TILO-353697 format. One record per residue (C-alpha): residue number from 0; residue in three letters; x, y, z. Coordinates in nm, 2 decimals, decimal comma. Layout:
N
> NUM|Ala|X|Y|Z
...
//
This chain:
551
> 0|Unk|2,68|3,06|2,27
> 1|Unk|2,52|3,27|2,59
> 2|Unk|2,19|3,17|2,70
> 3|Unk|2,05|3,52|2,53
> 4|Unk|2,14|3,37|2,17
> 5|Unk|2,07|2,99|2,23
> 6|Unk|1,71|3,12|2,30
> 7|Unk|1,73|3,36|2,01
> 8|Unk|1,41|3,34|1,76
> 9|Unk|1,55|3,27|1,40
> 10|Unk|1,32|3,33|1,07
> 11|Unk|1,36|3,20|0,74
> 12|Unk|1,19|3,34|0,41
> 13|Unk|1,15|3,24|0,09
> 14|Unk|1,08|3,41|-0,17
> 15|Unk|0,70|3,39|-0,31
> 16|Unk|0,72|3,18|-0,63
> 17|Unk|0,83|2,83|-0,77
> 18|Unk|1,06|2,58|-0,63
> 19|Unk|1,10|2,26|-0,78
> 20|Unk|1,26|1,95|-0,59
> 21|Unk|1,42|1,68|-0,81
> 22|Unk|1,53|1,34|-0,63
> 23|Unk|1,87|1,37|-0,80
> 24|Unk|2,12|1,44|-0,53
> 25|Unk|1,87|1,49|-0,27
> 26|Unk|1,85|1,38|0,11
> 27|Unk|1,84|0,98|0,18
> 28|Unk|1,72|0,96|0,52
> 29|Unk|1,59|0,65|0,72
> 30|Unk|1,23|0,71|0,87
> 31|Unk|1,03|0,51|1,00
> 32|Unk|0,71|0,68|0,98
> 33|Unk|0,34|0,52|1,11
> 34|Unk|0,08|0,41|0,94
> 35|Unk|0,31|0,41|0,61
> 36|Unk|0,49|0,19|0,38
> 37|Unk|0,87|0,12|0,55
> 38|Unk|1,05|0,11|0,27
> 39|Unk|1,38|0,26|0,34
> 40|Unk|1,59|0,50|0,28
> 41|Unk|1,33|0,77|0,19
> 42|Unk|1,43|1,05|-0,02
> 43|Unk|1,39|1,36|0,12
> 44|Unk|1,32|1,73|-0,02
> 45|Unk|1,38|1,93|0,33
> 46|Unk|1,51|1,80|0,63
> 47|Unk|1,45|2,03|0,91
> 48|Unk|1,64|1,85|1,20
> 49|Unk|1,69|1,97|1,60
> 50|Unk|1,60|2,34|1,56
> 51|Unk|1,49|2,55|1,82
> 52|Unk|1,27|2,91|1,77
> 53|Unk|1,26|2,89|1,42
> 54|Unk|1,03|3,01|1,19
> 55|Unk|1,01|2,91|0,82
> 56|Unk|0,82|3,15|0,62
> 57|Unk|0,71|3,06|0,24
> 58|Unk|0,51|3,37|0,16
> 59|Unk|0,29|3,16|-0,05
> 60|Unk|0,53|3,01|-0,23
> 61|Unk|0,53|2,68|-0,44
> 62|Unk|0,76|2,36|-0,38
> 63|Unk|0,70|2,11|-0,66
> 64|Unk|0,84|1,79|-0,57
> 65|Unk|0,93|1,49|-0,85
> 66|Unk|0,99|1,15|-0,85
> 67|Unk|0,92|0,96|-0,52
> 68|Unk|0,99|1,19|-0,24
> 69|Unk|0,91|1,29|0,10
> 70|Unk|0,87|1,63|0,08
> 71|Unk|0,94|1,79|0,42
> 72|Unk|1,06|1,65|0,77
> 73|Unk|1,04|1,79|1,07
> 74|Unk|1,27|1,59|1,31
> 75|Unk|1,34|1,67|1,67
> 76|Unk|1,24|2,03|1,68
> 77|Unk|1,10|2,24|1,97
> 78|Unk|0,94|2,59|1,90
> 79|Unk|0,90|2,52|1,55
> 80|Unk|0,66|2,74|1,28
> 81|Unk|0,59|2,65|0,96
> 82|Unk|0,38|2,90|0,74
> 83|Unk|0,26|3,01|0,40
> 84|Unk|0,36|2,72|0,15
> 85|Unk|0,25|2,50|-0,13
> 86|Unk|0,30|2,13|-0,12
> 87|Unk|0,29|1,93|-0,47
> 88|Unk|0,39|1,71|-0,74
> 89|Unk|0,44|1,77|-1,10
> 90|Unk|0,31|1,41|-1,13
> 91|Unk|0,12|1,22|-0,90
> 92|Unk|0,14|0,84|-0,88
> 93|Unk|-0,24|0,83|-0,89
> 94|Unk|-0,39|0,81|-1,23
> 95|Unk|-0,64|1,01|-1,32
> 96|Unk|-0,86|0,89|-1,64
> 97|Unk|-1,23|1,00|-1,76
> 98|Unk|-1,50|0,74|-1,88
> 99|Unk|-1,58|0,80|-2,28
> 100|Unk|-1,77|0,47|-2,33
> 101|Unk|-1,91|0,20|-2,13
> 102|Unk|-2,05|-0,12|-2,33
> 103|Unk|-2,19|-0,30|-2,08
> 104|Unk|-2,31|-0,57|-2,35
> 105|Unk|-1,95|-0,62|-2,49
> 106|Unk|-1,76|-0,56|-2,13
> 107|Unk|-1,53|-0,31|-2,27
> 108|Unk|-1,45|0,04|-2,12
> 109|Unk|-1,29|0,34|-2,30
> 110|Unk|-1,10|0,59|-2,07
> 111|Unk|-0,92|0,89|-2,16
> 112|Unk|-0,60|0,94|-1,94
> 113|Unk|-0,57|1,30|-1,79
> 114|Unk|-0,33|1,52|-2,00
> 115|Unk|-0,06|1,52|-1,74
> 116|Unk|-0,06|1,09|-1,70
> 117|Unk|0,23|0,91|-1,88
> 118|Unk|0,14|0,58|-1,94
> 119|Unk|0,32|0,31|-2,12
> 120|Unk|0,12|-0,04|-2,23
> 121|Unk|0,33|-0,40|-2,15
> 122|Unk|0,19|-0,70|-2,26
> 123|Unk|-0,15|-0,55|-2,30
> 124|Unk|-0,14|-0,42|-1,92
> 125|Unk|-0,15|-0,09|-1,82
> 126|Unk|0,11|0,09|-1,62
> 127|Unk|0,12|0,43|-1,50
> 128|Unk|0,42|0,58|-1,51
> 129|Unk|0,66|0,89|-1,36
> 130|Unk|0,98|1,00|-1,30
> 131|Unk|1,20|0,69|-1,18
> 132|Unk|0,88|0,50|-1,08
> 133|Unk|0,58|0,27|-1,26
> 134|Unk|0,29|0,15|-1,11
> 135|Unk|-0,01|-0,09|-1,23
> 136|Unk|-0,31|0,07|-1,05
> 137|Unk|-0,55|-0,20|-0,93
> 138|Unk|-0,86|-0,04|-0,76
> 139|Unk|-1,04|0,32|-0,81
> 140|Unk|-1,24|0,54|-0,68
> 141|Unk|-1,49|0,72|-0,93
> 142|Unk|-1,60|1,13|-0,94
> 143|Unk|-1,87|1,29|-1,08
> 144|Unk|-1,73|1,50|-1,31
> 145|Unk|-1,91|1,81|-1,19
> 146|Unk|-1,92|1,83|-0,84
> 147|Unk|-1,62|1,65|-0,77
> 148|Unk|-1,78|1,39|-0,55
> 149|Unk|-1,79|1,05|-0,53
> 150|Unk|-2,01|0,89|-0,69
> 151|Unk|-2,30|0,75|-0,53
> 152|Unk|-2,28|0,36|-0,43
> 153|Unk|-1,94|0,32|-0,60
> 154|Unk|-1,70|0,24|-0,30
> 155|Unk|-1,42|0,10|-0,40
> 156|Unk|-1,40|-0,06|-0,73
> 157|Unk|-1,16|-0,27|-0,97
> 158|Unk|-0,97|-0,11|-1,27
> 159|Unk|-0,94|-0,30|-1,60
> 160|Unk|-0,55|-0,22|-1,64
> 161|Unk|-0,50|-0,57|-1,80
> 162|Unk|-0,58|-0,63|-2,13
> 163|Unk|-0,61|-0,30|-2,26
> 164|Unk|-0,49|-0,17|-2,63
> 165|Unk|-0,48|0,21|-2,75
> 166|Unk|-0,69|0,36|-2,96
> 167|Unk|-0,50|0,71|-2,99
> 168|Unk|-0,22|0,85|-2,77
> 169|Unk|-0,41|0,89|-2,45
> 170|Unk|-0,71|0,71|-2,54
> 171|Unk|-0,73|0,34|-2,35
> 172|Unk|-0,98|0,04|-2,43
> 173|Unk|-1,00|-0,20|-2,19
> 174|Unk|-1,10|-0,55|-2,31
> 175|Unk|-1,25|-0,70|-1,96
> 176|Unk|-1,39|-0,41|-1,76
> 177|Unk|-1,75|-0,46|-1,64
> 178|Unk|-1,91|-0,26|-1,44
> 179|Unk|-2,26|-0,11|-1,49
> 180|Unk|-2,24|0,18|-1,26
> 181|Unk|-1,94|0,36|-1,47
> 182|Unk|-2,12|0,63|-1,69
> 183|Unk|-1,93|0,86|-1,98
> 184|Unk|-1,83|1,15|-1,78
> 185|Unk|-1,74|1,00|-1,46
> 186|Unk|-1,37|1,04|-1,35
> 187|Unk|-1,19|0,77|-1,19
> 188|Unk|-0,85|0,80|-0,96
> 189|Unk|-0,70|0,49|-1,05
> 190|Unk|-0,45|0,41|-0,83
> 191|Unk|-0,25|0,11|-0,59
> 192|Unk|-0,26|0,08|-0,21
> 193|Unk|0,12|0,18|-0,17
> 194|Unk|0,16|0,49|0,04
> 195|Unk|0,56|0,55|0,08
> 196|Unk|0,61|0,93|0,22
> 197|Unk|0,35|1,19|0,36
> 198|Unk|0,37|1,56|0,25
> 199|Unk|0,49|1,63|0,60
> 200|Unk|0,65|1,38|0,85
> 201|Unk|0,66|1,55|1,15
> 202|Unk|0,86|1,32|1,43
> 203|Unk|0,98|1,37|1,80
> 204|Unk|0,91|1,74|1,82
> 205|Unk|0,75|1,93|2,06
> 206|Unk|0,55|2,30|1,98
> 207|Unk|0,52|2,27|1,61
> 208|Unk|0,24|2,50|1,43
> 209|Unk|0,19|2,48|1,09
> 210|Unk|0,02|2,82|0,95
> 211|Unk|-0,19|2,85|0,62
> 212|Unk|0,01|2,49|0,46
> 213|Unk|-0,13|2,36|0,18
> 214|Unk|-0,05|2,00|0,08
> 215|Unk|-0,19|1,95|-0,28
> 216|Unk|-0,05|1,61|-0,33
> 217|Unk|0,11|1,36|-0,13
> 218|Unk|0,13|0,94|-0,19
> 219|Unk|0,04|0,87|0,14
> 220|Unk|-0,10|1,13|0,43
> 221|Unk|-0,08|1,48|0,36
> 222|Unk|0,07|1,51|0,74
> 223|Unk|0,17|1,23|0,93
> 224|Unk|0,30|1,32|1,29
> 225|Unk|0,40|1,06|1,60
> 226|Unk|0,59|1,09|1,89
> 227|Unk|0,54|1,45|1,89
> 228|Unk|0,38|1,75|2,20
> 229|Unk|0,18|2,00|2,10
> 230|Unk|0,08|2,04|1,79
> 231|Unk|-0,11|2,35|1,63
> 232|Unk|-0,31|2,38|1,26
> 233|Unk|-0,43|2,68|1,18
> 234|Unk|-0,54|2,68|0,83
> 235|Unk|-0,32|2,34|0,71
> 236|Unk|-0,56|2,23|0,41
> 237|Unk|-0,50|1,89|0,19
> 238|Unk|-0,68|2,07|-0,09
> 239|Unk|-0,70|2,12|-0,45
> 240|Unk|-0,60|2,42|-0,62
> 241|Unk|-0,95|2,60|-0,61
> 242|Unk|-1,26|2,51|-0,82
> 243|Unk|-1,05|2,48|-1,18
> 244|Unk|-0,81|2,25|-1,08
> 245|Unk|-0,85|1,97|-1,32
> 246|Unk|-0,77|1,72|-1,06
> 247|Unk|-0,97|1,54|-0,84
> 248|Unk|-0,79|1,39|-0,57
> 249|Unk|-0,55|1,50|-0,31
> 250|Unk|-0,39|1,27|-0,08
> 251|Unk|-0,32|0,89|-0,11
> 252|Unk|-0,44|0,80|0,23
> 253|Unk|-0,57|1,03|0,53
> 254|Unk|-0,54|1,43|0,53
> 255|Unk|-0,37|1,45|0,86
> 256|Unk|-0,28|1,14|1,07
> 257|Unk|-0,15|1,16|1,42
> 258|Unk|-0,04|0,83|1,57
> 259|Unk|0,13|0,84|1,97
> 260|Unk|0,15|1,19|2,03
> 261|Unk|0,08|1,38|2,38
> 262|Unk|-0,01|1,74|2,50
> 263|Unk|-0,25|1,92|2,26
> 264|Unk|-0,32|1,87|1,89
> 265|Unk|-0,52|2,17|1,78
> 266|Unk|-0,67|2,18|1,42
> 267|Unk|-0,88|2,46|1,33
> 268|Unk|-0,93|2,61|0,99
> 269|Unk|-0,87|2,34|0,78
> 270|Unk|-1,01|2,23|0,42
> 271|Unk|-0,96|1,90|0,38
> 272|Unk|-1,11|1,75|0,06
> 273|Unk|-1,08|1,45|-0,24
> 274|Unk|-0,82|1,27|-0,01
> 275|Unk|-0,84|0,84|-0,07
> 276|Unk|-0,91|0,86|0,34
> 277|Unk|-1,00|1,01|0,65
> 278|Unk|-0,97|1,39|0,74
> 279|Unk|-0,79|1,35|1,05
> 280|Unk|-0,69|1,01|1,24
> 281|Unk|-0,58|1,07|1,61
> 282|Unk|-0,48|0,67|1,80
> 283|Unk|-0,18|0,51|1,95
> 284|Unk|-0,05|0,15|1,89
> 285|Unk|-0,09|-0,13|2,08
> 286|Unk|0,17|-0,36|2,16
> 287|Unk|0,09|-0,75|2,16
> 288|Unk|0,21|-0,90|2,47
> 289|Unk|0,45|-1,21|2,32
> 290|Unk|0,62|-1,31|2,64
> 291|Unk|0,63|-1,28|3,04
> 292|Unk|0,97|-1,31|3,16
> 293|Unk|0,91|-1,24|3,55
> 294|Unk|0,68|-1,07|3,74
> 295|Unk|0,72|-0,77|3,65
> 296|Unk|0,87|-0,80|3,29
> 297|Unk|0,72|-0,87|2,93
> 298|Unk|0,84|-0,91|2,61
> 299|Unk|0,57|-0,69|2,35
> 300|Unk|0,62|-0,59|2,00
> 301|Unk|0,47|-0,40|1,69
> 302|Unk|0,22|-0,61|1,48
> 303|Unk|0,07|-0,41|1,21
> 304|Unk|0,30|-0,42|0,90
> 305|Unk|0,27|-0,02|0,88
> 306|Unk|0,38|0,07|1,25
> 307|Unk|0,72|-0,04|1,37
> 308|Unk|1,06|0,11|1,37
> 309|Unk|0,99|0,42|1,61
> 310|Unk|1,03|0,42|1,96
> 311|Unk|0,70|0,31|2,19
> 312|Unk|0,73|0,43|2,52
> 313|Unk|1,02|0,60|2,79
> 314|Unk|1,10|0,57|3,12
> 315|Unk|0,78|0,67|3,38
> 316|Unk|0,55|0,67|3,12
> 317|Unk|0,21|0,55|3,24
> 318|Unk|0,08|0,14|3,05
> 319|Unk|-0,23|-0,02|3,07
> 320|Unk|-0,32|-0,37|2,90
> 321|Unk|-0,63|-0,48|2,74
> 322|Unk|-0,74|-0,79|2,67
> 323|Unk|-0,74|-0,81|2,31
> 324|Unk|-1,08|-1,06|2,24
> 325|Unk|-1,29|-0,85|2,46
> 326|Unk|-1,12|-0,51|2,45
> 327|Unk|-1,16|-0,48|2,81
> 328|Unk|-0,89|-0,34|3,04
> 329|Unk|-0,73|-0,60|3,29
> 330|Unk|-0,51|-0,57|3,58
> 331|Unk|-0,40|-0,24|3,72
> 332|Unk|-0,20|0,04|3,53
> 333|Unk|0,17|0,02|3,56
> 334|Unk|0,45|0,23|3,50
> 335|Unk|0,74|0,20|3,28
> 336|Unk|1,08|0,07|3,49
> 337|Unk|1,29|0,04|3,16
> 338|Unk|1,24|-0,02|2,85
> 339|Unk|1,49|-0,23|2,62
> 340|Unk|1,51|-0,27|2,22
> 341|Unk|1,52|-0,67|2,12
> 342|Unk|1,72|-0,71|1,79
> 343|Unk|1,93|-0,89|1,59
> 344|Unk|2,17|-0,62|1,50
> 345|Unk|2,19|-0,27|1,56
> 346|Unk|2,05|-0,16|1,19
> 347|Unk|1,73|-0,39|1,25
> 348|Unk|1,43|-0,16|1,27
> 349|Unk|1,23|-0,20|1,59
> 350|Unk|1,01|-0,40|1,62
> 351|Unk|1,01|-0,56|1,99
> 352|Unk|1,09|-0,46|2,34
> 353|Unk|1,19|-0,60|2,68
> 354|Unk|0,97|-0,42|2,92
> 355|Unk|1,06|-0,36|3,32
> 356|Unk|0,74|-0,24|3,50
> 357|Unk|0,79|-0,03|3,82
> 358|Unk|0,52|-0,25|4,00
> 359|Unk|0,48|-0,63|4,00
> 360|Unk|0,22|-0,72|3,74
> 361|Unk|-0,12|-0,86|3,76
> 362|Unk|-0,14|-1,27|3,73
> 363|Unk|-0,39|-1,27|3,45
> 364|Unk|-0,14|-1,03|3,25
> 365|Unk|0,00|-1,31|3,12
> 366|Unk|0,01|-1,37|2,73
> 367|Unk|0,01|-1,75|2,79
> 368|Unk|-0,34|-1,69|2,94
> 369|Unk|-0,52|-1,43|2,69
> 370|Unk|-0,42|-1,19|2,39
> 371|Unk|-0,29|-0,91|2,60
> 372|Unk|-0,22|-0,56|2,46
> 373|Unk|-0,01|-0,28|2,57
> 374|Unk|-0,12|0,09|2,54
> 375|Unk|0,07|0,38|2,65
> 376|Unk|-0,15|0,62|2,83
> 377|Unk|0,10|0,88|2,83
> 378|Unk|0,14|0,97|2,47
> 379|Unk|-0,25|1,07|2,46
> 380|Unk|-0,33|1,40|2,34
> 381|Unk|-0,63|1,64|2,43
> 382|Unk|-0,78|1,75|2,13
> 383|Unk|-0,98|2,05|1,94
> 384|Unk|-1,09|2,00|1,61
> 385|Unk|-1,28|2,33|1,51
> 386|Unk|-1,39|2,52|1,21
> 387|Unk|-1,27|2,25|0,94
> 388|Unk|-1,46|2,13|0,63
> 389|Unk|-1,44|1,79|0,51
> 390|Unk|-1,56|1,69|0,17
> 391|Unk|-1,59|1,46|-0,10
> 392|Unk|-1,37|1,20|0,05
> 393|Unk|-1,30|0,85|0,06
> 394|Unk|-1,38|0,63|0,35
> 395|Unk|-1,46|0,85|0,67
> 396|Unk|-1,43|1,24|0,80
> 397|Unk|-1,26|1,20|1,14
> 398|Unk|-1,18|0,96|1,38
> 399|Unk|-1,05|1,01|1,79
> 400|Unk|-0,94|0,77|1,97
> 401|Unk|-0,75|0,91|2,28
> 402|Unk|-0,90|0,93|2,62
> 403|Unk|-0,82|1,29|2,68
> 404|Unk|-1,06|1,62|2,65
> 405|Unk|-1,17|1,57|2,29
> 406|Unk|-1,37|1,89|2,17
> 407|Unk|-1,55|1,87|1,77
> 408|Unk|-1,70|2,21|1,70
> 409|Unk|-1,86|2,37|1,41
> 410|Unk|-1,70|2,16|1,14
> 411|Unk|-1,88|2,11|0,81
> 412|Unk|-1,90|1,73|0,72
> 413|Unk|-1,98|1,76|0,33
> 414|Unk|-2,05|1,42|0,15
> 415|Unk|-1,78|1,22|0,34
> 416|Unk|-1,90|0,92|0,18
> 417|Unk|-1,85|0,69|0,46
> 418|Unk|-1,92|0,79|0,86
> 419|Unk|-1,85|1,11|0,91
> 420|Unk|-1,69|1,07|1,26
> 421|Unk|-1,59|0,78|1,40
> 422|Unk|-1,46|0,61|1,74
> 423|Unk|-1,31|0,36|1,73
> 424|Unk|-1,01|0,10|1,89
> 425|Unk|-0,88|-0,20|1,72
> 426|Unk|-0,61|-0,45|1,93
> 427|Unk|-0,67|-0,73|1,68
> 428|Unk|-0,59|-0,56|1,31
> 429|Unk|-0,49|-0,24|1,34
> 430|Unk|-0,36|-0,22|1,67
> 431|Unk|-0,49|0,15|1,73
> 432|Unk|-0,55|0,21|2,06
> 433|Unk|-0,80|0,35|2,24
> 434|Unk|-1,11|0,40|2,42
> 435|Unk|-1,28|0,77|2,46
> 436|Unk|-1,39|0,93|2,75
> 437|Unk|-1,41|1,28|2,70
> 438|Unk|-1,54|1,39|2,39
> 439|Unk|-1,82|1,65|2,31
> 440|Unk|-1,91|1,67|1,94
> 441|Unk|-2,14|1,97|1,91
> 442|Unk|-2,25|2,26|1,64
> 443|Unk|-2,14|2,06|1,35
> 444|Unk|-2,33|2,02|1,00
> 445|Unk|-2,33|1,65|0,84
> 446|Unk|-2,46|1,65|0,46
> 447|Unk|-2,52|1,32|0,30
> 448|Unk|-2,27|1,12|0,46
> 449|Unk|-2,28|0,74|0,40
> 450|Unk|-2,33|0,74|0,01
> 451|Unk|-2,06|0,46|0,04
> 452|Unk|-1,98|0,14|0,23
> 453|Unk|-1,61|0,14|0,41
> 454|Unk|-1,49|0,00|0,71
> 455|Unk|-1,69|0,09|1,03
> 456|Unk|-1,92|0,31|0,80
> 457|Unk|-2,22|0,17|1,05
> 458|Unk|-2,41|0,60|1,07
> 459|Unk|-2,37|0,90|1,02
> 460|Unk|-2,14|0,89|1,34
> 461|Unk|-2,02|0,56|1,43
> 462|Unk|-1,85|0,44|1,76
> 463|Unk|-1,72|0,11|1,66
> 464|Unk|-1,45|-0,02|1,87
> 465|Unk|-1,31|-0,41|1,73
> 466|Unk|-1,44|-0,67|1,99
> 467|Unk|-1,42|-1,02|1,85
> 468|Unk|-1,62|-1,16|2,19
> 469|Unk|-1,88|-0,87|2,27
> 470|Unk|-2,11|-1,13|2,40
> 471|Unk|-1,83|-1,20|2,70
> 472|Unk|-1,75|-0,85|2,73
> 473|Unk|-1,84|-0,75|3,09
> 474|Unk|-1,67|-0,40|3,11
> 475|Unk|-1,74|-0,11|2,84
> 476|Unk|-1,47|0,04|2,63
> 477|Unk|-1,62|0,41|2,52
> 478|Unk|-1,75|0,67|2,75
> 479|Unk|-1,83|1,02|2,80
> 480|Unk|-1,98|1,06|2,47
> 481|Unk|-2,19|1,36|2,41
> 482|Unk|-2,33|1,48|2,02
> 483|Unk|-2,55|1,78|2,10
> 484|Unk|-2,65|2,05|1,92
> 485|Unk|-2,58|1,92|1,54
> 486|Unk|-2,76|1,94|1,20
> 487|Unk|-2,79|1,63|1,02
> 488|Unk|-2,88|1,65|0,60
> 489|Unk|-2,95|1,30|0,51
> 490|Unk|-3,13|1,11|0,28
> 491|Unk|-3,11|0,76|0,48
> 492|Unk|-3,17|0,64|0,79
> 493|Unk|-2,88|0,59|1,03
> 494|Unk|-2,76|0,90|1,21
> 495|Unk|-2,62|0,73|1,58
> 496|Unk|-2,46|0,37|1,58
> 497|Unk|-2,27|0,24|1,91
> 498|Unk|-2,11|-0,04|2,07
> 499|Unk|-1,96|-0,07|2,41
> 500|Unk|-2,04|0,25|2,55
> 501|Unk|-2,11|0,35|2,95
> 502|Unk|-2,25|0,70|2,91
> 503|Unk|-2,36|0,84|2,58
> 504|Unk|-2,63|1,17|2,54
> 505|Unk|-2,73|1,24|2,19
> 506|Unk|-2,98|1,54|2,23
> 507|Unk|-3,10|1,88|2,06
> 508|Unk|-2,96|1,78|1,74
> 509|Unk|-3,16|1,85|1,43
> 510|Unk|-3,20|1,61|1,14
> 511|Unk|-3,38|1,74|0,80
> 512|Unk|-3,41|1,43|0,52
> 513|Unk|-3,40|1,47|0,13
> 514|Unk|-3,40|1,26|-0,14
> 515|Unk|-3,11|1,36|-0,26
> 516|Unk|-2,99|0,98|-0,34
> 517|Unk|-3,19|0,65|-0,29
> 518|Unk|-3,19|0,49|0,08
> 519|Unk|-2,97|0,17|0,08
> 520|Unk|-2,81|0,13|0,40
> 521|Unk|-2,83|-0,18|0,57
> 522|Unk|-2,88|0,03|0,88
> 523|Unk|-3,23|0,09|0,93
> 524|Unk|-3,24|0,22|1,27
> 525|Unk|-3,18|0,62|1,30
> 526|Unk|-2,99|0,49|1,62
> 527|Unk|-2,84|0,16|1,70
> 528|Unk|-2,67|0,04|2,00
> 529|Unk|-2,51|-0,28|2,07
> 530|Unk|-2,41|-0,29|2,48
> 531|Unk|-2,48|0,08|2,55
> 532|Unk|-2,57|0,17|2,90
> 533|Unk|-2,67|0,52|3,02
> 534|Unk|-2,76|0,62|2,74
> 535|Unk|-2,96|1,01|2,73
> 536|Unk|-3,16|1,06|2,37
> 537|Unk|-3,39|1,35|2,41
> 538|Unk|-3,50|1,69|2,26
> 539|Unk|-3,39|1,56|1,85
> 540|Unk|-3,62|1,64|1,54
> 541|Unk|-3,67|1,47|1,23
> 542|Unk|-3,82|1,72|0,95
> 543|Unk|-3,96|1,92|1,29
> 544|Unk|-4,11|1,62|1,46
> 545|Unk|-3,94|1,47|1,74
> 546|Unk|-3,71|1,19|1,74
> 547|Unk|-3,86|0,87|1,89
> 548|Unk|-3,62|0,69|2,05
> 549|Unk|-3,70|0,26|2,18
> 550|Unk|-3,44|0,06|2,32
//
């Protein structure tokens, strides 16, 4: 093939319409997908691998999947565009029901399943069923019937799927379900905590564009991207099918999730609604140092049960080291001279590495002395998140954990349920990097966040690294944070919480209060800082009155 043909651009077009994908005779692929259940092989609808200069245009087509499938896998592609496609499932694994009656004195709740839900009752236990799957829901998220917002002060609830009787087709009475907050007419998305597949899996891609692509349902993230460079989302949605959609939920987890990517991540003009977790989450993965073999070699391993099986670094990558208890950088950054997978059998998933560095390690970088995490600094992206709408979802709005320049502008965060924006970092539980050093949060609108309590939800904007030993921390985790010219519409007190920050500006923000819900948050301060220095708080108003800040 001559050079001109090799670099030619190829366009595939689907005729607009409906395309059904069934698990029978579908591709079976072994994919280890970050932040998902590591069950293999995966049943894949479309696997697009090792393509270059290719555009795929669905022309508005509906891709409907059946059973438990990974709809689209994009593996090892370069200069690939996917556009004008709707991804959905005939029968989601989330079970939607409506409360018909709550007899609080009797301790029973009667509910009705949505028309598309099929189920079985075995030994008085309710199971949601589908093609080749059967699940017992263990938790639920409660929605207002008319607004499709999550009901105030309910968070995750237990659901009464044990000890039930069928009163008539689709009408179930739970004989041991007590929850005084549930009212007739409320709609519950009953679910498990399983997340086997994202809607789209992007792995080792470069210059990937997703334009006008909508995921209406997935049993994991809407989009999971890992080890990829330069990703552009324009009009990428994880959303319902308009106002008349009878469903109240979309993705089982985050709308979009980026693990160990680099270059740029640009997400513009998206709609992220009614998912069971965050709109966007960007982070890397800490390895835990297990053993120091010599002056420049460590054994290190993946720690979290949903993060292993894929590459962590390459020769030449820059690595920095963090003490887990205080989340402080220790020693000097180093670079990888060689990295070797340690496994008993070739087919075993990747969990552990032998990493040799180009220079000798500092003496304190020794797992015999302290718990130490390794962060791959090379695989951290610049981020632009602009003109997106995030609404009516569980947990949080947007999570940014990258030291590269991050710009978050002109977004609408509308009833995100928990914190609207979270800057985190955790080398003890989630093992997700890392510190934020240059972020601008500007010209966004926040409407009634914090109607519920979830992890890390200390304020509308929560800067919350997980630091077990904050008292003995000497350095600071986050820096370079600017929060300016935003509008907060809120019924409760907390606006900004920050922990372990050197350098934060909160200025020219406009806050208006309302009585849409009763104030209930434990944090009674508009601004609450722990171990924060070099802060600038100025020109912020609440209901037209200058906000006073006292240390």
